[in-house]
N, C-alpha and C positions, 0 to 999 in steps of 0.2 A: 062684703063684696071684695075686700082686699085679698081674702083668702082664695077666692075663686080664680084670680088671674094666672097664677102659676099653672094651675091645672089646665086652664084653657090654652095657655101657651104651649104646654106639653102636648095637648091634643092636636093643636094645629101642626106642630112640628112632626108629631108622629104620623099624622095623616099625610102630610107632604112626603115624608119618607116612604110611606107605604105606596103612595101613588107613583113615586119615582121608581120604586122597585118593581111595581106592576108594569110600568111602561117599559122598563128595561127588559123584563122577562117576556113582554109581548112582542118586542122588536125581533126581526129575524137575526139569527146569530151568524156571524161571519167567522169561519175558521180559516186559518192559513192554508193555502194550497200545498199539499205535501209534495216534496221534491221527488222526481221520478227515481226509481231504484234501477241502477244500471246492472244489467245482467252480465255476468262474466262471459267474455267472448271466447269461443274455442280457439285454442292455439293451433294454428295450421303449420305443420312441419313439412317442409318441402322435401320430397324424396330426392336423394342425390341422383343427379342425372348421370347416366353411364358415360364415361369418358370415351370419346371417339378416338381410337388409336390411329396413328398415321398408317397408311398402306404403302408398301413398297412392292412393286411388280417389276421383275427383272427377267428378260428373255435373252439367253445366250445363243447367239447365232454363230456356229462353229464350222469352219472349213474342215471337212474330214477327208480330203484327198491325201494321197500317199505321202506328201512332204510334211504332213501335220501330225505325224505319229507321236513325237515327244510331247507336243503341247496337249494332245488329247489325254495322254497318260498322266500328265501333270494335273490337268483339270479334274480328273477322277479323284485324285488324292486331295485336292484342295477345296472341293465343293462344300464340304462340311465346314471348313474354316471360314470360307466366304460367307456362307449362310449365317454362321454364328456371329461374325463381325457385324453384318447388317442388322441382325436382331438385337444388338447391344445399343442401338440408338436410343436417345432420350427425347420425348417419351417413347416407350417401347413400341416399335412398329409391328404390324402384321406383315409377314413376308410370304410372297408366292414367287416361284421360279418356273420359267418355261424354257424349252430347248428347241432349237432348229439345227439339224445337221444338213450340210449341203455339199454337193459335188457339182457335176455338170451333166449336160445332155450326153447320152451315150454311156454313162456310168451305170452302176447297179441301181442307183436312185439319183434323182435331182435334189430332193429335199426329204427329210424326215421331221415331222412336226409333233411336238408334245406340248400341250397347252399348259398355261399357268396353273400351279397347284401349290398348296401348302403341305402336301405329302412329300416330305424330304427323302424318306426311304424310297418312294417312287421315283423322285428326281435322280437319286443316285443310281437306281437300277437302270433307268433309261440312259443316263450318261454312260454307264458301264457298257451298254450295248454298242456304243460308237467305236468304230475302228477306222484306221486310215487305209485308203485304197482309191484306185482310179485317178482321174485327173491327168489326161494325156497332154493337152496343150496348156499354156499358162493361164489364161483367163478361166474363171469359174462362173457359175450362174448365181452370182451374188444377188441380183435383182429379185429372182424368184424366192430366195431365202428371206430377204427383207420383206417381200410381199407377205409371206406366211407370218412373219413376226408381227408386222404392223396390223394386217387386216384379219388374220385368223385368231389371234390371241384374245382371250376374254378379259381385256383390260378392266380394272376396277374403275367405276365412275367416281366423280367427286373431286374437289380441289385439294383434298387432303391426301392425295395419292402421288407418289413419285413413280413415274413410268420410264423405264430405262431398257434400251437394247444394247447389247455388247456384240458388235460384229467383229469377229476374230478370224483373220486369214492372212495368207501370204501372196494372193494373186488378185488382180483387178477384175472388175465385172466384165462379162461378155457384153459388148455393145452392138453386136451384129445380128442378134436374134430378133426376128420379127414376130415375137409372141405376146407383145403387149406389156411386158414387164420392163419398167424403166427405173433405174435406181435413183435418179434425181427427182422424178415425179413422186416416188414413194417417200423419199426423205422429206420433201415439202409437205406431203400429207401427214407424215409423222409429227412434224412440228405443229400443224394445225390441230392435232389431236392431243397435244401435250406430251408427246413421246420423244424422248431424246435418244438419238442413235450415237453411242460412243464407239468409235472405231479403233481397233488395235491391229496395227500392221505387224506381222511377224516377219523378220528378215529385213532385207534392204531393197526390195524391188521398188523402183522409182514410180512406175505406173500405178502400183498399188498405193503408194503414198499420196499421189495426186488425187486418185479416185476416192480414197478413204477420207482424206482431208475435206473434200467437197461434200461428201455424204454427211460428215459430222457437222460441218458448217451450216448446211441447209436445214438441219434438224435441231440446231442449238446444242449439239453434243460436243464431246471432246475427242480429239485425235491424239493417238500416242503410238510409239513404236517400241517393240520389245525384240529380244533375241528370237531367232527362228524356233528355238526349242521351247519358248514360253518363259524361260528364265525362272521357273518355279523351283525353289530349293526344297529338298526333303527336310522337314523340321522334326527332329527327334529330341525328346526331352526325357529326363529321368522319371517322369510321371506317366509315360505312355502305356507301358505294360500293365500297370495297375488300373489305369482308366479303361483299357481294353477289356480287362477282366470284369470290371464293374459294368461296362457296356453290355457284356454277355449276360451278367446277372440281372441287369435291368430288363433286358429283352425277355428273360424267362418269367418275369412278372406280368407280361402281357396276357390278356384274355381276349383273343380274337372272337368275334361273334358274327352271325349271319348264316347264310346257307354254306354248305360244305365247300363249294367252289370259292366263295369269298374268304372264308377262314384260311383256306389253303393259299390263296394269293397273298394275304396279309403275312402269313408265316414265311412265304418264299421271299418277299421283299426284305423282311427283317433278317432272315438268314443270309441273304446276299450281302447286306451291310456288314454282317459279322465276318465275312471273308476278306474285308478290306485290310490293308496294312495297319499295324498297331497305331500309328500316328493318326490315321483317318478314323479309326474306331474311337480314339481318345477325343477327337474333335466331335464325333457324333454324340458321345456321352455328354460332352460339354454343352452341346446343342439342347439335349433334353433336360440337362440340369438347369440351363438358363430358362427353359420353358417352365420349369417348376417355380422359379422365382417370379414368373409373370402370371401365375395362377393356373397353369396347366401341367398336371403331374402325369406326363405321358411316358410310355415305354416304347411305343411304336407310333409312327406318324398318323396312321389312319386305322379305324376299326377296332380300337381297344375299348373293351366294355367298361373297365374301371374309369378311364378318362372320360368317356362319353356320359356315364352316369353322373360323375362329379360335375360335369359342365352342362347338365340338364339337356343333353341331346337325346337321351333315351331314358325311360323308366325301367328299372330292373324287373318290376312285375309285368312289364309289357313284352319282355323277351321270352319267346317260347323256348322250352328246354331243348328242342331240336336245333335251335340256333346257337346253342352254347357248345364249347369244345367238348369232345367225347367224355373226358373224365368228370365233367359236371352234370352230364345228362341224366345219369342214374342216381344222383344224390337227392336227398330230401331238401325241402326249402331251407330248413335250419342248417343242414350240412353245407348247402351252397353259400349261405350267409357267412358261416365260419370260414369257409374256403376263401371267399372274396375278401373278407377282413384280414386274413393272414397274408394274402397277396398285397393288399394295400399297405400293411405295416412293413412288409419286406421292401416294397418299392420306396416308401418314404425313407427308410434307412439307407438304401442304395443311393437314392438321389442326394441325400444329405452328404454322403461320402464323396459323391461325384463332384458336387459343387465346391467342396473344400479343396479337392485336388485340382479341379479345373481352374480355379482362381490362382493356385500356385503355378500351374502350367502357364497361364497367361503372363504372370509376372516374369517367369523364366524366359519366355519367348521375347518379351519386351526388352529385357536386359541383354540377352545373348543372341537371339535368332530372329530379329525383326524381318518381315518379308522385304525382299529387295524391291526398290521403287521401279526397277526395270523389269519386273515380272508381271504376269497377267493378274495374279491376286493383288499385287501392289498397286497396279493401275486401277483395278476395281475399287480398292479402298480409297484411293485419291479422289476419284470421280464421285463416289457415293458421298463422301464427306462434303465435297463442294456443292453438289446439286441437291442434296437432301436439305440443305439450309433453306431452300426456297419454300419448303412446306413446314419449316420450324422444327425439323428433325436434326438433332445435334449429335456429334460423335467426338 
């Protein structure tokens, strides 16, 4: 009997172990809940928002009666310099210029109106058509000219726009016409539309000073006086002749397109600009050189195929052969491509040279020939600097 005990004990223990294992295997098994696997989230890259450039709209309202001959002549020489100065603001603004010429009832015309445009060759062409004449009595129809500038111009909308009128003349408004045009009413309306009327009296007429000061004050603009001639000095530099040559070379790279009438009009505007004095041509070249640094490699202000294709205004394959200049119409597609590429290379080379010389010319003018503060172009610079700060545009 003593020998049996260990065996029984072993059997009991073994049975208990077996029962425990069976129970363990019979119970439901609990596994740890797996952690969720995080899927990688796609990286969203925000496309850069296009920077909205400030807009500068300027309408020059010029007295073109007989006594204004010298000022008109000076304005023709300075318009490219003025445009280039305004375009040098930071951040780089878009610029449009409009023109209103005025005389008086009984003259050849009362007003001539040219709407705001970024076509600077067109602006120069229109300004060049102005001449001095008429103006028998002293007062002129200033109110009609201001009405055209304020009400007819296609002013840019939005708060990021500087809207300016420059009224330039040597005579007060007619206040005796019963035609519904009132310069004080128009000045008040200009202010409500965010348009400043800056008045520039030429000469020393006291009635003109009183009226022009009133117009400027009512529209939140500035009043100033300059010499009867306009005070604009001929600015000649050692760089003008070479820049004028480059200006002509640049224009030769233009490819006007459209119907025959449009191509002809584009060529006429460009050729008219090439007839300007060397210093004005130098300023024109500098204008287009500046445009190149701002992303627009242009040779003419409007209707250039190279510029419009580069800026996605038109697709090359969408331009019919008949809309191209005559030398391109008979070429094959491959020949046209090579021709256009040659023009593009030539233009880039010319613009690079222009920018180098234009910068040297600017430095020369700053050191030796800064515009007189008593000149029309000097007054424009002063008021632009002052008023542009309201839209964050700095000079």
